[in-house]
N, C-alpha and C positions, 0 to 999 in steps of 0.2 A: 466241895462246893465253894466257889469263889464268893467274895463279899458281895452282898446285895445292896444296891444303892436305893434308899427309901426317902421319899418326900412325904412329909406329914402335912395334911391340910385340915385345919380346924379353927373355928373362930374363938375357941376357948384357950387362952395361953396356959392355964393350969393343966388342962388336958394334954396339950402339946408337951409340956415339961414332964409330966408323969409318964406319958407314952414313950418319950425319948429315953427316959431313965430305964423303963421296962425293957425296951428293945436293945438298948446299948449293952445290956448284960450278955447278950449273944454276940460273940466275936465275929460272926458271919454277916451281921446286919450293920450297915453304915447309914446313919441319918445324914443325908446330904442337904436337907433343907426343912424348915418349918415355916409355913405361911398361914395367914389368918383368913384367907378367902379363896374362892374358886378363881377369881380374877388374877390374884397373885400367883396361884398355881399355874395358870395358863402362861403368865409372863415368865415364870422361872423354868418352865419345862425345857426350853432349848439349852439353857445354861447348865442346868443340873443333870439332865439326862438320867432320871431315875429308872431303875428296873421295876420298881413297885411304888404306887401312890396309895397311901392310906387316906381316904377322903371322907370327911364329915358330910352328912346329907344336908342338914339344915344350916345354911350360912346366909348372911345378908349379901345382897348383890347377886353374883352368879352362884347358885347353889351347887351342891355336890353332883346332882344328876346332870345339870347343864354342863358343868366343867368336865365331867366324865365323858359326856357325848363329844365335846370338842377334842379332848385328848385322844379318845379312841379313834377319831377320824384321821389322825395323823399316821403317816407311815411308821412302822416299827414302834407302835405305841406300847407303853409299859403296861404291866398288869395293874389293875385298879381294884382295891377292896374298899367297899363302903363301910364306914364305922358310924354307928348312930345310936342315939338313945331311943329313937322311934322305930322299934322293931315290930313290924307287922307285915302281913302278906302283900299288901298293896305296895309298900315301899320296896320289898324284896323283888316283886315283879317289875317295878319301875327301874330299879337298879340293873336288873338283868336286861331289860329292854334297851338301855343306853350303852350296854356293853361291859358293865362291871363284871369282874372275874370272881368276886366273892362279896359276902355281906356278913358283917359281924356286929352283934349288939355290943354296945360299950360295956354292958354289965358282964359280958362273957369274954372280954379281951384276954384276960389272964389265962383262960383255958382253951379258947377257940382260935385265937389269932395265929400263934406259931404253927400249930398243925396245918392250918389253911395255907400259910406261906410255904411250908414244906411241900404240901400237895401241889402247889402251883409250879414250884421250881424243881422239884424232885418227883416227877410223876412215877408212879409204880409201873413196873413192867408186867403187871398181871394181865 
């Protein structure tokens, strides 16, 4: 598998830093950008051309759902995984409705995120 280009979007700088550190251990994952809002993500998309966007749900201004909707409307849109502290069925349904490819609770990032990324980019032949 080639290197995957990842854009991190979260309004918490400490979370961005710890997630970058966690993902950087994997040599196949390249963090191409870290932005603090959905608006910044929309601005950076053409320049960064990520394969995957890890998007926080609750952010000031353009939230993760609205940013996801805008990104997914573009041709050749990247995969988008919603990462949030607010894990409930309503948010999961809303994320799916705007086109998100996955949903991971921030409390489960250490165990659930990498398997989800692998399932998106390395689908099984079953």
